[in-house]
C-alpha positions in Angstrom: 0.1 0.2 0.1 1.3 3.4 -0.9 0.6 6.8 0.6 -1.7 7.2 4.0 -4.4 5.5 4.6 -6.2 8.4 5.9 -6.1 12.0 4.7 -5.3 13.3 8.0 -2.4 11.1 8.9 -0.2 13.3 6.4 -0.3 15.7 9.3 2.6 15.9 11.7 2.3 16.7 15.1 5.0 19.1 17.0 7.3 17.7 18.9 9.3 20.1 21.2 11.2 17.7 23.1 12.9 16.2 20.2 16.9 17.2 20.2 17.7 19.8 17.2 20.4 17.0 15.9 20.9 12.9 16.4 24.2 11.3 15.0 24.2 7.6 15.3 27.6 6.0 15.0 27.7 2.4 13.9 30.6 0.1 15.8 31.5 -3.5 14.7 32.0 -5.6 17.3 33.4 -8.2 15.4 36.7 -7.5 16.8 35.1 -6.2 20.3 37.0 -3.3 19.9 35.2 0.4 19.6 38.0 2.5 17.5 37.4 6.3 17.4 35.1 7.7 14.8 36.3 7.7 11.1 34.5 8.9 8.1 31.6 7.2 6.1 33.3 5.1 3.3 32.5 1.9 2.3 35.1 -0.7 1.5 34.2 -3.5 -1.2 36.0 -6.4 -1.9 35.1 -9.5 -4.1 31.8 -8.4 -4.9 30.5 -8.1 -1.4 30.7 -5.4 0.9 31.8 -4.7 4.3 32.1 -0.9 6.6 35.1 0.0 8.4 35.2 -0.7 12.1 33.3 2.6 13.1 31.2 4.8 10.7 28.2 7.8 10.6 25.1 5.6 10.4 22.9 8.1 10.4 22.2 11.8 10.9 19.4 14.0 11.6 18.2 17.5 12.3 15.2 18.8 13.2 13.6 22.2 13.3 11.9 24.4 16.3 8.7 22.3 16.0 10.5 19.0 16.1 10.1 18.1 12.4 12.7 16.4 10.7 14.2 18.9 7.9 17.6 17.0 7.2 18.5 13.3 7.4 21.8 11.3 6.2 23.1 8.0 6.3 23.0 4.4 4.5 20.1 3.2 3.0 19.8 -0.2 1.4 19.6 -0.2 -2.6 19.4 -3.3 -4.8 22.8 -4.8 -4.1 24.3 -2.8 -1.0 23.8 -0.1 1.2 24.6 3.8 -0.2 25.1 6.8 1.3 22.6 9.5 0.7 20.8 12.7 2.2 17.4 14.0 2.1 16.3 17.8 2.9 12.6 18.1 3.9 9.9 20.8 3.1 6.6 21.4 5.1 3.4 23.5 4.4 1.6 25.9 6.9 -0.5 22.5 8.0 2.8 20.7 9.0 2.8 18.3 5.8 5.3 17.3 4.0 5.4 18.8 0.6 9.1 18.4 -1.0 11.9 15.6 -0.3 15.3 16.2 -2.4 17.8 13.4 -2.5 21.6 13.9 -2.5 24.3 11.5 -2.8 27.5 11.8 -0.5 28.9 14.1 -3.0 26.1 16.5 -2.4 24.7 16.0 -5.9 21.2 15.9 -6.4 19.9 12.7 -7.7 16.1 13.1 -7.0 12.9 14.7 -5.9 9.4 13.7 -4.5 6.9 16.3 -4.7 3.3 16.1 -2.8 0.2 18.1 -3.4 -3.0 18.2 -1.6 -6.3 19.5 -2.4 -8.1 19.8 0.9 -11.3 20.8 -1.3 -11.3 17.2 -3.2 -9.6 15.3 -0.6 -6.9 14.1 -3.1 -2.9 14.0 -3.0 -0.8 13.8 -6.1 2.9 12.7 -5.5 5.3 13.4 -8.2 8.8 11.7 -8.5 11.7 12.9 -10.4 15.4 11.5 -11.1 18.5 12.4 -12.6 17.5 9.5 -14.8 14.7 11.4 -16.4 12.1 9.2 -14.7 9.0 11.5 -13.7 6.3 8.8 -12.4 3.6 10.2 -10.4 0.8 8.7 -8.1 -2.6 10.0 -7.4 -4.6 9.0 -4.5 -8.3 10.0 -3.7 -10.0 10.0 -0.3 -13.7 10.0 0.7 -15.7 12.6 2.7 -14.6 10.4 5.8 -11.3 10.8 4.5 -10.5 7.0 3.8 -8.3 6.1 1.1 -10.5 5.0 -1.8 -8.3 4.8 -4.7 -4.3 5.1 -5.9 -3.4 5.2 -9.3 0.5 4.8 -10.3 0.9 6.6 -13.6 4.0 6.4 -15.9 5.4 9.9 -16.8 3.5 9.9 -20.1 0.2 9.7 -18.4 -0.2 5.7 -18.7 -1.6 4.0 -16.1 1.3 1.7 -14.6 -0.9 0.4 -11.5 -4.7 0.9 -9.8 -5.7 0.0 -6.3 -9.3 0.4 -5.5 -10.1 0.3 -1.5 -13.3 -1.5 -0.5 -14.6 -0.8 3.4 -16.9 -2.9 5.1 -19.8 -1.2 7.0 -18.2 -1.4 10.2 -14.9 -0.2 8.6 -13.0 -3.2 10.4 -12.4 -4.8 6.9 -10.7 -3.5 3.8 -10.4 -5.3 0.2 -7.7 -3.7 -1.7 -8.1 -4.6 -5.7 -4.8 -4.4 -7.1 -4.5 -3.9 -11.3 -1.4 -4.0 -13.4 -2.3 -4.4 -16.6 -4.4 -7.4 -17.2 -3.4 -8.7 -14.0 -5.7 -8.2 -10.7 -4.8 -9.7 -7.1 -6.8 -9.0 -4.1 -5.7 -7.9 -0.5 -7.8 -8.3 2.6 -7.2 -6.1 5.4 -8.7 -7.1 9.1 -8.8 -4.4 11.7 -9.0 -4.4 15.5 -10.8 -1.8 17.3 -8.0 0.4 17.6 -7.7 0.3 13.9 -4.8 -1.5 13.7 -4.1 -4.1 11.3 -4.3 -7.8 12.6 -4.4 -9.9 9.6 -3.6 -9.1 5.8 -4.3 -12.0 3.1 -3.1 -11.5 -0.1 -5.1 -13.4 -3.2 -3.2 -13.9 -6.6 -4.6 -13.4 -10.2 -5.7 -17.0 -9.5 -7.6 -16.1 -6.8 -5.4 -18.3 -4.3 -4.0 -17.2 -1.0 -0.5 -16.6 -1.6 0.8 -14.2 1.2 -0.8 -14.6 5.0 0.3 -11.8 7.5 -0.7 -12.2 11.0 -0.3 -9.3 13.7 -0.2 -9.4 17.5 -0.5 -6.6 20.1 -0.2 -6.4 23.9 -2.7 -5.0 26.5 -1.6 -1.6 25.5 -1.8 -2.0 22.0 1.6 -2.1 21.4 2.9 -4.8 18.4 4.7 -7.6 19.9 4.4 -10.3 16.9 4.5 -10.2 13.1 4.1 -13.5 11.2 3.6 -14.0 7.6 3.2 -17.3 5.9 4.1 -17.9 2.2 1.2 -20.0 1.6 1.9 -21.4 -2.0 5.0 -22.8 -0.4 3.4 -23.6 2.6 6.2 -22.2 4.9 6.9 -19.4 7.1 8.2 -16.6 5.3 9.1 -14.4 8.2 8.5 -13.9 12.2 9.6 -11.0 14.0 8.6 -10.7 17.7 8.9 -7.3 19.9 9.5 -7.0 24.1 8.8 -3.9 26.0 9.5 -2.6 29.7 6.9 -1.4 32.1 7.2 1.9 30.5 6.3 0.7 26.9 10.2 1.4 25.7 11.1 -1.4 23.1 13.9 -3.5 24.6 14.1 -6.0 22.0 13.3 -7.5 18.8 14.0 -11.1 17.5 13.6 -12.6 14.2 12.9 -16.2 13.5 13.8 -18.5 10.6 11.2 -20.8 9.3 12.5 -23.2 11.5 11.7 -21.3 14.6 15.5 -20.5 15.1 16.5 -17.4 16.1 18.4 -15.1 13.3 18.5 -11.7 14.2 18.3 -10.1 17.7 18.4 -6.3 18.5 18.5 -4.9 21.8 17.7 -1.5 22.9 19.0 0.8 25.5 17.7 4.3 27.2 19.6 7.2 29.3 18.0 8.4 32.3 15.7 10.9 30.3 14.4 8.1 28.2 15.9 8.9 25.0 17.7 6.1 22.9 21.4 5.4 24.2 22.7 2.5 22.3 21.5 -0.5 20.4 23.2 -3.8 19.8 22.8 -6.2 16.9 23.4 -10.0 17.4 23.8 -12.5 14.9 22.4 -16.2 14.9 24.8 -17.5 17.3 23.7 -14.6 19.7 27.0 -13.0 19.3 27.3 -9.0 19.4 28.3 -8.0 16.0 27.1 -4.0 15.3 26.5 -1.5 18.0 24.5 1.9 17.1 25.5 4.7 19.6 23.1 7.8 19.8 24.8 11.3 20.1 22.5 14.4 20.9 23.0 17.8 20.1 
């Protein structure tokens, strides 16, 4: 699903407690030595990638209202992580209207522009990049502010993909019809009383159940498990669990393989003021392999 499910969700709420700047350092723990911060160069070898022992993993800057205005760091590309940066602009209703992307040499590589029509409850999202691609999306919302159609166009105006959203009378079930050319698939989403997704079933063009996703929450309505099944192969596609402390702060995430064995765990630690302090990533043998340290300014 692309875009927000509700028209009002594009509006961001101010958070005056957000620090002006956050820097996240990544440390390799494979050799159990934390070296001094260095640059963010990636070292490549034999077609695979490896990081320097310490790199700036992510950097964020916020304005006086607590809105993100600049971010830089690693994003996962098709084959390997790429270091990029993004600048954000907002309208007078605290909605993002433009995102400009740059590479590590500060060269512009792409833009996303978002236009809102509050009278018609529509949103248009245009993409532009250095390769000349200018695809765009048009999203339509009903009088209740619920998404009813999402259309993706090629730059010449031809339709790439067409999504239609239908809601049950109690609004706890959503049917999404996804059409690409002559092919069509359907997704059925079930929501709980809090409006959170608890089940998602995707049927392919042969009307056969292809992927099933299930979501479980605790009494505080926090997600505690995501599990998805590849029905066609009759196997578990993924299983992720979440653990919290008494203050509802995330303490640990656990990823399980189809056999139920832990493959990637992550632990989260906090400062006395409640802000994140550092995170530790573990491999399938429960050995620490990465540490991410937060620095605030």
